[in-house]
All heavy atoms as a GROMACS GRO file, in nm:
protein
  493
    1MET      N    1   0.085  -0.121  -0.001
    1MET     CA    2   0.000   0.004  -0.001
    1MET      C    3   0.087   0.132   0.000
    1MET      O    4   0.038   0.233   0.039
    1MET     CB    5  -0.088  -0.001   0.124
    1MET     CG    6  -0.198  -0.115   0.116
    1MET     SD    7  -0.316  -0.100   0.261
    1MET     CE    8  -0.409   0.043   0.199
    2ASN      N    9   0.207   0.116  -0.033
    2ASN     CA   10   0.298   0.223  -0.039
    2ASN      C   11   0.241   0.344  -0.107
    2ASN      O   12   0.212   0.347  -0.217
    2ASN     CB   13   0.439   0.183  -0.101
    2ASN     CG   14   0.546   0.292  -0.082
    2ASN    OD1   15   0.527   0.376   0.008
    2ASN    ND2   16   0.653   0.269  -0.154
    3GLY      N   17   0.224   0.451  -0.029
    3GLY     CA   18   0.173   0.565  -0.080
    3GLY      C   19   0.019   0.575  -0.084
    3GLY      O   20  -0.036   0.681  -0.109
    4LYS      N   21  -0.040   0.457  -0.054
    4LYS     CA   22  -0.194   0.457  -0.070
    4LYS      C   23  -0.252   0.414   0.067
    4LYS      O   24  -0.371   0.391   0.075
    4LYS     CB   25  -0.229   0.360  -0.174
    4LYS     CG   26  -0.185   0.403  -0.321
    4LYS     CD   27  -0.227   0.302  -0.414
    4LYS     CE   28  -0.183   0.354  -0.555
    4LYS     NZ   29  -0.155   0.253  -0.650
    5GLN      N   30  -0.176   0.403   0.170
    5GLN     CA   31  -0.228   0.376   0.302
    5GLN      C   32  -0.311   0.479   0.360
    5GLN      O   33  -0.291   0.602   0.326
    5GLN     CB   34  -0.113   0.334   0.398
    5GLN     CG   35  -0.015   0.443   0.427
    5GLN     CD   36   0.096   0.456   0.333
    5GLN    OE1   37   0.092   0.402   0.226
    5GLN    NE2   38   0.201   0.529   0.365
    6PRO      N   39  -0.408   0.449   0.445
    6PRO     CA   40  -0.506   0.559   0.495
    6PRO      C   41  -0.430   0.645   0.597
    6PRO      O   42  -0.462   0.758   0.614
    6PRO     CB   43  -0.611   0.474   0.562
    6PRO     CG   44  -0.556   0.336   0.586
    6PRO     CD   45  -0.453   0.316   0.480
    7GLY      N   46  -0.321   0.595   0.659
    7GLY     CA   47  -0.252   0.676   0.752
    7GLY      C   48  -0.125   0.737   0.708
    7GLY      O   49  -0.070   0.694   0.610
    8ASP      N   50  -0.078   0.834   0.775
    8ASP     CA   51   0.047   0.906   0.738
    8ASP      C   52   0.166   0.836   0.816
    8ASP      O   53   0.173   0.842   0.936
    8ASP     CB   54   0.042   1.054   0.778
    8ASP     CG   55   0.159   1.129   0.740
    8ASP    OD1   56   0.268   1.072   0.720
    8ASP    OD2   57   0.142   1.256   0.730
    9PRO      N   58   0.258   0.768   0.749
    9PRO     CA   59   0.366   0.702   0.823
    9PRO      C   60   0.452   0.789   0.904
    9PRO      O   61   0.499   0.753   1.008
    9PRO     CB   62   0.454   0.636   0.709
    9PRO     CG   63   0.357   0.626   0.591
    9PRO     CD   64   0.258   0.741   0.602
   10ALA      N   65   0.469   0.914   0.868
   10ALA     CA   66   0.545   1.012   0.944
   10ALA      C   67   0.484   1.049   1.078
   10ALA      O   68   0.544   1.049   1.183
   10ALA     CB   69   0.574   1.132   0.861
   11LYS      N   70   0.350   1.050   1.066
   11LYS     CA   71   0.270   1.080   1.195
   11LYS      C   72   0.274   0.954   1.285
   11LYS      O   73   0.283   0.963   1.406
   11LYS     CB   74   0.123   1.110   1.164
   11LYS     CG   75   0.111   1.249   1.102
   11LYS     CD   76  -0.041   1.278   1.078
   11LYS     CE   77  -0.057   1.420   1.013
   11LYS     NZ   78  -0.206   1.438   0.983
   12LEU      N   79   0.276   0.832   1.231
   12LEU     CA   80   0.286   0.716   1.307
   12LEU      C   81   0.422   0.701   1.369
   12LEU      O   82   0.426   0.679   1.494
   12LEU     CB   83   0.261   0.586   1.226
   12LEU     CG   84   0.284   0.459   1.299
   12LEU    CD1   85   0.195   0.430   1.410
   12LEU    CD2   86   0.272   0.344   1.190
   13ALA      N   87   0.529   0.744   1.303
   13ALA     CA   88   0.662   0.740   1.362
   13ALA      C   89   0.663   0.835   1.473
   13ALA      O   90   0.721   0.803   1.581
   13ALA     CB   91   0.762   0.777   1.249
   14LYS      N   92   0.608   0.957   1.468
   14LYS     CA   93   0.612   1.049   1.576
   14LYS      C   94   0.525   1.004   1.691
   14LYS      O   95   0.573   1.026   1.811
   14LYS     CB   96   0.552   1.184   1.530
   14LYS     CG   97   0.643   1.269   1.443
   14LYS     CD   98   0.580   1.399   1.398
   14LYS     CE   99   0.664   1.474   1.305
   14LYS     NZ  100   0.613   1.608   1.263
   15ALA      N  101   0.418   0.940   1.667
   15ALA     CA  102   0.333   0.878   1.774
   15ALA      C  103   0.417   0.772   1.845
   15ALA      O  104   0.418   0.763   1.968
   15ALA     CB  105   0.206   0.827   1.721
   16LEU      N  106   0.485   0.693   1.771
   16LEU     CA  107   0.561   0.577   1.834
   16LEU      C  108   0.673   0.635   1.921
   16LEU      O  109   0.703   0.576   2.025
   16LEU     CB  110   0.606   0.479   1.733
   16LEU     CG  111   0.499   0.400   1.665
   16LEU    CD1  112   0.560   0.317   1.540
   16LEU    CD2  113   0.416   0.320   1.746
   17VAL      N  114   0.742   0.733   1.871
   17VAL     CA  115   0.850   0.807   1.953
   17VAL      C  116   0.794   0.859   2.070
   17VAL      O  117   0.842   0.847   2.186
   17VAL     CB  118   0.920   0.899   1.867
   17VAL    CG1  119   1.014   0.986   1.954
   17VAL    CG2  120   1.000   0.842   1.746
   18ALA      N  121   0.679   0.924   2.068
   18ALA     CA  122   0.610   0.975   2.187
   18ALA      C  123   0.578   0.869   2.285
   18ALA      O  124   0.606   0.885   2.407
   18ALA     CB  125   0.479   1.058   2.150
   19ILE      N  126   0.525   0.762   2.240
   19ILE     CA  127   0.485   0.651   2.328
   19ILE      C  128   0.613   0.593   2.388
   19ILE      O  129   0.618   0.557   2.509
   19ILE     CB  130   0.407   0.540   2.250
   19ILE    CG1  131   0.260   0.598   2.227
   19ILE    CG2  132   0.400   0.406   2.327
   19ILE    CD1  133   0.188   0.509   2.125
   20ALA      N  134   0.716   0.567   2.304
   20ALA     CA  135   0.834   0.507   2.353
   20ALA      C  136   0.903   0.591   2.471
   20ALA      O  137   0.972   0.542   2.555
   20ALA     CB  138   0.929   0.479   2.244
   21SER      N  139   0.878   0.721   2.467
   21SER     CA  140   0.941   0.813   2.565
   21SER      C  141   0.865   0.829   2.693
   21SER      O  142   0.911   0.887   2.783
   21SER     CB  143   0.967   0.946   2.502
   21SER     OG  144   0.845   1.015   2.469
   22GLN      N  145   0.748   0.764   2.697
   22GLN     CA  146   0.663   0.780   2.820
   22GLN      C  147   0.730   0.688   2.930
   22GLN      O  148   0.787   0.580   2.903
   22GLN     CB  149   0.526   0.723   2.793
   22GLN     CG  150   0.448   0.821   2.708
   22GLN     CD  151   0.306   0.779   2.674
   22GLN    OE1  152   0.268   0.657   2.706
   22GLN    NE2  153   0.224   0.861   2.614
   23GLU      N  154   0.712   0.722   3.051
   23GLU     CA  155   0.757   0.655   3.167
   23GLU      C  156   0.691   0.515   3.168
   23GLU      O  157   0.754   0.417   3.204
   23GLU     CB  158   0.735   0.726   3.294
   23GLU     CG  159   0.805   0.665   3.413
   23GLU     CD  160   0.794   0.753   3.540
   23GLU    OE1  161   0.823   0.872   3.523
   23GLU    OE2  162   0.775   0.694   3.646
   24GLU      N  163   0.563   0.515   3.145
   24GLU     CA  164   0.484   0.390   3.141
   24GLU      C  165   0.402   0.380   3.013
   24GLU      O  166   0.285   0.418   3.003
   24GLU     CB  167   0.377   0.385   3.263
   24GLU     CG  168   0.453   0.368   3.393
   24GLU     CD  169   0.358   0.340   3.509
   24GLU    OE1  170   0.257   0.271   3.490
   24GLU    OE2  171   0.381   0.394   3.610
   25PRO      N  172   0.471   0.338   2.907
   25PRO     CA  173   0.404   0.322   2.778
   25PRO      C  174   0.292   0.226   2.775
   25PRO      O  175   0.298   0.131   2.864
   25PRO     CB  176   0.514   0.295   2.678
   25PRO     CG  177   0.614   0.229   2.761
   25PRO     CD  178   0.608   0.290   2.901
   26PRO      N  179   0.192   0.235   2.694
   26PRO     CA  180   0.085   0.132   2.689
   26PRO      C  181   0.141  -0.002   2.648
   26PRO      O  182   0.231  -0.006   2.568
   26PRO     CB  183  -0.014   0.195   2.586
   26PRO     CG  184   0.073   0.284   2.502
   26PRO     CD  185   0.172   0.334   2.590
   27ARG      N  186   0.083  -0.102   2.697
   27ARG     CA  187   0.123  -0.240   2.654
   27ARG      C  188   0.082  -0.260   2.502
   27ARG      O  189   0.146  -0.344   2.434
   27ARG     CB  190   0.060  -0.351   2.741
   27ARG     CG  191   0.101  -0.340   2.885
   27ARG     CD  192   0.046  -0.443   2.961
   27ARG     NE  193   0.114  -0.561   2.940
   27ARG     CZ  194   0.080  -0.689   2.981
   27ARG    NH1  195  -0.023  -0.700   3.053
   27ARG    NH2  196   0.158  -0.793   2.949
   28ARG      N  197  -0.024  -0.197   2.463
   28ARG     CA  198  -0.067  -0.217   2.320
   28ARG      C  199  -0.108  -0.070   2.275
   28ARG      O  200  -0.155   0.016   2.349
   28ARG     CB  201  -0.196  -0.299   2.309
   28ARG     CG  202  -0.154  -0.439   2.336
   28ARG     CD  203  -0.286  -0.525   2.340
   28ARG     NE  204  -0.259  -0.670   2.367
   28ARG     CZ  205  -0.232  -0.713   2.486
   28ARG    NH1  206  -0.235  -0.640   2.594
   28ARG    NH2  207  -0.201  -0.844   2.492
   29PHE      N  208  -0.073  -0.048   2.150
   29PHE     CA  209  -0.118   0.084   2.089
   29PHE      C  210  -0.191   0.050   1.960
   29PHE      O  211  -0.134  -0.018   1.872
   29PHE     CB  212   0.012   0.163   2.060
   29PHE     CG  213  -0.016   0.292   1.983
   29PHE    CD1  214  -0.085   0.398   2.039
   29PHE    CD2  215   0.027   0.313   1.856
   29PHE    CE1  216  -0.110   0.517   1.969
   29PHE    CE2  217   0.009   0.426   1.788
   29PHE     CZ  218  -0.070   0.528   1.842
   30ILE      N  219  -0.306   0.099   1.944
   30ILE     CA  220  -0.386   0.081   1.829
   30ILE      C  221  -0.366   0.209   1.742
   30ILE      O  222  -0.411   0.320   1.785
   30ILE     CB  223  -0.531   0.056   1.868
   30ILE    CG1  224  -0.540  -0.062   1.950
   30ILE    CG2  225  -0.621   0.045   1.743
   30ILE    CD1  226  -0.678  -0.078   2.017
   31ALA      N  227  -0.311   0.194   1.623
   31ALA     CA  228  -0.277   0.302   1.540
   31ALA      C  229  -0.378   0.314   1.424
   31ALA      O  230  -0.396   0.217   1.347
   31ALA     CB  231  -0.137   0.286   1.491
   32GLY      N  232  -0.446   0.427   1.420
   32GLY     CA  233  -0.528   0.452   1.303
   32GLY      C  234  -0.682   0.436   1.343
   32GLY      O  235  -0.718   0.352   1.414
   33ALA      N  236  -0.763   0.524   1.282
   33ALA     CA  237  -0.903   0.521   1.309
   33ALA      C  238  -0.966   0.393   1.260
   33ALA      O  239  -1.052   0.349   1.324
   33ALA     CB  240  -0.970   0.645   1.240
   34ASP      N  241  -0.924   0.338   1.150
   34ASP     CA  242  -0.981   0.215   1.096
   34ASP      C  243  -0.949   0.099   1.192
   34ASP      O  244  -1.037   0.014   1.215
   34ASP     CB  245  -0.927   0.187   0.955
   34ASP     CG  246  -0.781   0.191   0.942
   34ASP    OD1  247  -0.706   0.250   1.028
   34ASP    OD2  248  -0.727   0.121   0.854
   35THR      N  249  -0.832   0.106   1.250
   35THR     CA  250  -0.794  -0.002   1.340
   35THR      C  251  -0.864   0.019   1.477
   35THR      O  252  -0.901  -0.094   1.540
   35THR     CB  253  -0.632   0.005   1.370
   35THR    OG1  254  -0.581   0.004   1.237
   35THR    CG2  255  -0.589  -0.116   1.443
   36ILE      N  256  -0.893   0.137   1.525
   36ILE     CA  257  -0.963   0.162   1.642
   36ILE      C  258  -1.106   0.102   1.623
   36ILE      O  259  -1.151   0.034   1.710
   36ILE     CB  260  -0.978   0.313   1.669
   36ILE    CG1  261  -0.848   0.368   1.716
   36ILE    CG2  262  -1.085   0.342   1.772
   36ILE    CD1  263  -0.815   0.345   1.855
   37ALA      N  264  -1.173   0.125   1.507
   37ALA     CA  265  -1.305   0.076   1.485
   37ALA      C  266  -1.302  -0.084   1.494
   37ALA      O  267  -1.392  -0.139   1.554
   37ALA     CB  268  -1.356   0.116   1.350
   38GLU      N  269  -1.206  -0.146   1.432
   38GLU     CA  270  -1.198  -0.292   1.443
   38GLU      C  271  -1.170  -0.336   1.581
   38GLU      O  272  -1.236  -0.444   1.626
   38GLU     CB  273  -1.088  -0.345   1.335
   38GLU     CG  274  -1.074  -0.492   1.342
   38GLU     CD  275  -1.194  -0.577   1.294
   38GLU    OE1  276  -1.291  -0.514   1.235
   38GLU    OE2  277  -1.206  -0.692   1.316
   39ALA      N  278  -1.088  -0.273   1.650
   39ALA     CA  279  -1.055  -0.317   1.790
   39ALA      C  280  -1.180  -0.296   1.880
   39ALA      O  281  -1.206  -0.385   1.963
   39ALA     CB  282  -0.944  -0.228   1.848
   40GLU      N  283  -1.258  -0.192   1.858
   40GLU     CA  284  -1.376  -0.174   1.931
   40GLU      C  285  -1.479  -0.293   1.902
   40GLU      O  286  -1.554  -0.332   1.989
   40GLU     CB  287  -1.440  -0.039   1.910
   40GLU     CG  288  -1.362   0.070   1.970
   40GLU     CD  289  -1.405   0.220   1.937
   40GLU    OE1  290  -1.463   0.231   1.830
   40GLU    OE2  291  -1.388   0.301   2.029
   41ARG      N  292  -1.490  -0.326   1.780
   41ARG     CA  293  -1.579  -0.431   1.741
   41ARG      C  294  -1.534  -0.560   1.809
   41ARG      O  295  -1.619  -0.643   1.864
   41ARG     CB  296  -1.580  -0.456   1.587
   41ARG     CG  297  -1.688  -0.560   1.541
   41ARG     CD  298  -1.658  -0.592   1.388
   41ARG     NE  299  -1.537  -0.673   1.374
   41ARG     CZ  300  -1.516  -0.796   1.421
   41ARG    NH1  301  -1.616  -0.864   1.484
   41ARG    NH2  302  -1.402  -0.854   1.392
   42LYS      N  303  -1.411  -0.590   1.807
   42LYS     CA  304  -1.362  -0.717   1.867
   42LYS      C  305  -1.382  -0.711   2.021
   42LYS      O  306  -1.410  -0.810   2.080
   42LYS     CB  307  -1.212  -0.738   1.836
   42LYS     CG  308  -1.196  -0.781   1.691
   42LYS     CD  309  -1.046  -0.812   1.665
   42LYS     CE  310  -1.026  -0.865   1.524
   42LYS     NZ  311  -0.897  -0.906   1.503
   43ALA      N  312  -1.360  -0.588   2.083
   43ALA     CA  313  -1.377  -0.586   2.229
   43ALA      C  314  -1.528  -0.601   2.263
   43ALA      O  315  -1.549  -0.668   2.363
   43ALA     CB  316  -1.327  -0.444   2.274
   44ALA      N  317  -1.613  -0.554   2.179
   44ALA     CA  318  -1.754  -0.576   2.210
   44ALA      C  319  -1.788  -0.718   2.200
   44ALA      O  320  -1.867  -0.774   2.278
   44ALA     CB  321  -1.839  -0.486   2.117
   45GLU      N  322  -1.740  -0.787   2.098
   45GLU     CA  323  -1.766  -0.930   2.083
   45GLU      C  324  -1.714  -1.009   2.194
   45GLU      O  325  -1.775  -1.100   2.252
   45GLU     CB  326  -1.702  -0.982   1.948
   45GLU     CG  327  -1.730  -1.138   1.932
   45GLU     CD  328  -1.873  -1.177   1.922
   45GLU    OE1  329  -1.958  -1.096   1.873
   45GLU    OE2  330  -1.907  -1.293   1.954
   46PHE      N  331  -1.589  -0.980   2.243
   46PHE     CA  332  -1.527  -1.042   2.358
   46PHE      C  333  -1.610  -1.021   2.484
   46PHE      O  334  -1.640  -1.115   2.559
   46PHE     CB  335  -1.381  -0.994   2.375
   46PHE     CG  336  -1.302  -1.058   2.480
   46PHE    CD1  337  -1.296  -1.195   2.483
   46PHE    CD2  338  -1.230  -0.991   2.568
   46PHE    CE1  339  -1.216  -1.258   2.566
   46PHE    CE2  340  -1.151  -1.059   2.663
   46PHE     CZ  341  -1.149  -1.195   2.658
   47GLN      N  342  -1.667  -0.894   2.505
   47GLN     CA  343  -1.748  -0.868   2.620
   47GLN      C  344  -1.872  -0.951   2.616
   47GLN      O  345  -1.930  -0.994   2.713
   47GLN     CB  346  -1.773  -0.715   2.629
   47GLN     CG  347  -1.851  -0.683   2.758
   47GLN     CD  348  -1.770  -0.703   2.883
   47GLN    OE1  349  -1.650  -0.656   2.893
   47GLN    NE2  350  -1.815  -0.781   2.976
   48LYS      N  351  -1.930  -0.961   2.496
   48LYS     CA  352  -2.045  -1.038   2.481
   48LYS      C  353  -2.031  -1.185   2.516
   48LYS      O  354  -2.106  -1.247   2.591
   48LYS     CB  355  -2.093  -1.034   2.331
   48LYS     CG  356  -2.226  -1.100   2.302
   48LYS     CD  357  -2.257  -1.088   2.151
   48LYS     CE  358  -2.373  -1.167   2.103
   48LYS     NZ  359  -2.402  -1.155   1.961
   49GLN      N  360  -1.914  -1.241   2.482
   49GLN     CA  361  -1.882  -1.379   2.521
   49GLN      C  362  -1.860  -1.391   2.670
   49GLN      O  363  -1.896  -1.492   2.732
   49GLN     CB  364  -1.758  -1.431   2.445
   49GLN     CG  365  -1.779  -1.447   2.294
   49GLN     CD  366  -1.660  -1.490   2.224
   49GLN    OE1  367  -1.559  -1.527   2.285
   49GLN    NE2  368  -1.659  -1.474   2.088
   50ILE      N  369  -1.792  -1.294   2.722
   50ILE     CA  370  -1.774  -1.294   2.874
   50ILE      C  371  -1.904  -1.299   2.940
   50ILE      O  372  -1.931  -1.379   3.036
   50ILE     CB  373  -1.689  -1.166   2.926
   50ILE    CG1  374  -1.552  -1.177   2.868
   50ILE    CG2  375  -1.695  -1.146   3.075
   50ILE    CD1  376  -1.468  -1.052   2.887
   51ASN      N  377  -1.994  -1.211   2.902
   51ASN     CA  378  -2.130  -1.200   2.962
   51ASN      C  379  -2.205  -1.332   2.949
   51ASN      O  380  -2.278  -1.377   3.034
   51ASN     CB  381  -2.207  -1.083   2.915
   51ASN     CG  382  -2.146  -0.950   2.960
   51ASN    OD1  383  -2.069  -0.946   3.054
   51ASN    ND2  384  -2.176  -0.844   2.883
   52ALA      N  385  -2.198  -1.390   2.828
   52ALA     CA  386  -2.277  -1.516   2.797
   52ALA      C  387  -2.231  -1.625   2.883
   52ALA      O  388  -2.310  -1.717   2.924
   52ALA     CB  389  -2.266  -1.546   2.649
   53TYR      N  390  -2.105  -1.640   2.929
   53TYR     CA  391  -2.051  -1.744   2.994
   53TYR      C  392  -2.005  -1.712   3.140
   53TYR      O  393  -1.935  -1.792   3.201
   53TYR     CB  394  -1.944  -1.822   2.920
   53TYR     CG  395  -1.998  -1.881   2.788
   53TYR    CD1  396  -1.986  -1.816   2.670
   53TYR    CD2  397  -2.056  -2.003   2.800
   53TYR    CE1  398  -2.044  -1.870   2.559
   53TYR    CE2  399  -2.110  -2.060   2.689
   53TYR     CZ  400  -2.102  -1.989   2.567
   53TYR     OH  401  -2.156  -2.045   2.459
   54ARG      N  402  -2.044  -1.594   3.189
   54ARG     CA  403  -2.003  -1.549   3.320
   54ARG      C  404  -2.035  -1.643   3.430
   54ARG      O  405  -1.950  -1.680   3.516
   54ARG     CB  406  -2.056  -1.412   3.348
   54ARG     CG  407  -2.007  -1.354   3.484
   54ARG     CD  408  -2.079  -1.213   3.514
   54ARG     NE  409  -2.052  -1.126   3.399
   54ARG     CZ  410  -1.936  -1.047   3.388
   54ARG    NH1  411  -1.836  -1.068   3.475
   54ARG    NH2  412  -1.930  -0.968   3.285
   55ASP      N  413  -2.166  -1.698   3.435
   55ASP     CA  414  -2.201  -1.784   3.541
   55ASP      C  415  -2.127  -1.915   3.538
   55ASP      O  416  -2.082  -1.960   3.639
   55ASP     CB  417  -2.351  -1.812   3.540
   55ASP     CG  418  -2.442  -1.686   3.572
   55ASP    OD1  419  -2.381  -1.592   3.636
   55ASP    OD2  420  -2.561  -1.685   3.529
   56LEU      N  421  -2.115  -1.974   3.422
   56LEU     CA  422  -2.037  -2.098   3.412
   56LEU      C  423  -1.886  -2.074   3.452
   56LEU      O  424  -1.829  -2.153   3.525
   56LEU     CB  425  -2.040  -2.151   3.268
   56LEU     CG  426  -1.969  -2.272   3.242
   56LEU    CD1  427  -2.017  -2.393   3.328
   56LEU    CD2  428  -1.979  -2.312   3.093
   57SER      N  429  -1.830  -1.965   3.405
   57SER     CA  430  -1.695  -1.938   3.434
   57SER      C  431  -1.662  -1.922   3.581
   57SER      O  432  -1.565  -1.966   3.639
   57SER     CB  433  -1.642  -1.814   3.352
   57SER     OG  434  -1.635  -1.850   3.222
   58THR      N  435  -1.756  -1.850   3.647
   58THR     CA  436  -1.735  -1.820   3.783
   58THR      C  437  -1.778  -1.935   3.877
   58THR      O  438  -1.757  -1.919   4.004
   58THR     CB  439  -1.813  -1.694   3.834
   58THR    OG1  440  -1.953  -1.705   3.799
   58THR    CG2  441  -1.754  -1.567   3.753
   59SER      N  442  -1.836  -2.031   3.825
   59SER     CA  443  -1.880  -2.155   3.904
   59SER      C  444  -1.772  -2.260   3.915
   59SER      O  445  -1.803  -2.360   3.981
   59SER     CB  446  -2.003  -2.218   3.844
   59SER     OG  447  -1.976  -2.287   3.724
   60LEU      N  448  -1.648  -2.236   3.872
   60LEU     CA  449  -1.552  -2.340   3.862
   60LEU      C  450  -1.458  -2.340   3.985
   60LEU      O  451  -1.373  -2.439   3.995
   60LEU     CB  452  -1.463  -2.318   3.739
   60LEU     CG  453  -1.541  -2.312   3.613
   60LEU    CD1  454  -1.454  -2.281   3.493
   60LEU    CD2  455  -1.617  -2.446   3.583
   61ALA      N  456  -1.480  -2.259   4.077
   61ALA     CA  457  -1.397  -2.262   4.203
   61ALA      C  458  -1.425  -2.384   4.296
   61ALA      O  459  -1.540  -2.438   4.276
   61ALA     CB  460  -1.410  -2.138   4.283
   62HIS      N  461  -1.334  -2.426   4.374
   62HIS     CA  462  -1.362  -2.534   4.477
   62HIS      C  463  -1.477  -2.496   4.562
   62HIS      O  464  -1.485  -2.371   4.603
   62HIS     CB  465  -1.230  -2.556   4.560
   62HIS     CG  466  -1.124  -2.633   4.486
   62HIS    ND1  467  -1.134  -2.769   4.449
   62HIS    CD2  468  -1.008  -2.587   4.431
   62HIS    CE1  469  -1.021  -2.797   4.390
   62HIS    NE2  470  -0.949  -2.689   4.373
   63GLU      N  471  -1.549  -2.589   4.605
   63GLU     CA  472  -1.652  -2.557   4.708
   63GLU      C  473  -1.592  -2.547   4.840
   63GLU      O  474  -1.489  -2.610   4.866
   63GLU     CB  475  -1.756  -2.676   4.715
   63GLU     CG  476  -1.826  -2.704   4.587
   63GLU     CD  477  -1.921  -2.589   4.549
   63GLU    OE1  478  -1.987  -2.524   4.635
   63GLU    OE2  479  -1.934  -2.564   4.422
   64GLU      N  480  -1.644  -2.451   4.925
   64GLU     CA  481  -1.587  -2.435   5.057
   64GLU      C  482  -1.610  -2.562   5.142
   64GLU      O  483  -1.722  -2.615   5.131
   64GLU     CB  484  -1.655  -2.317   5.124
   64GLU     CG  485  -1.617  -2.181   5.055
   64GLU     CD  486  -1.466  -2.149   5.061
   64GLU    OE1  487  -1.403  -2.168   5.167
   64GLU    OE2  488  -1.423  -2.098   4.954
   65ALA      N  489  -1.510  -2.598   5.214
   65ALA     CA  490  -1.528  -2.718   5.301
   65ALA      C  491  -1.604  -2.700   5.422
   65ALA      O  492  -1.628  -2.598   5.481
   65ALA     CB  493  -1.387  -2.764   5.345
   0.00000   0.00000   0.00000
């Protein structure tokens, strides 16, 4: 996609330098509006799965003696 990518590589480079210089940089960085939208979609699907199986997942602990 050289020259046809939706984002500006120079702006990404500056963002990565800014993140790298932080005392506590994020564990993950989502670069670009299109990527943010996809990450939000995936996060919503993940939350849906968590909610669907919450009772089953939380029922797996040992019974108190």
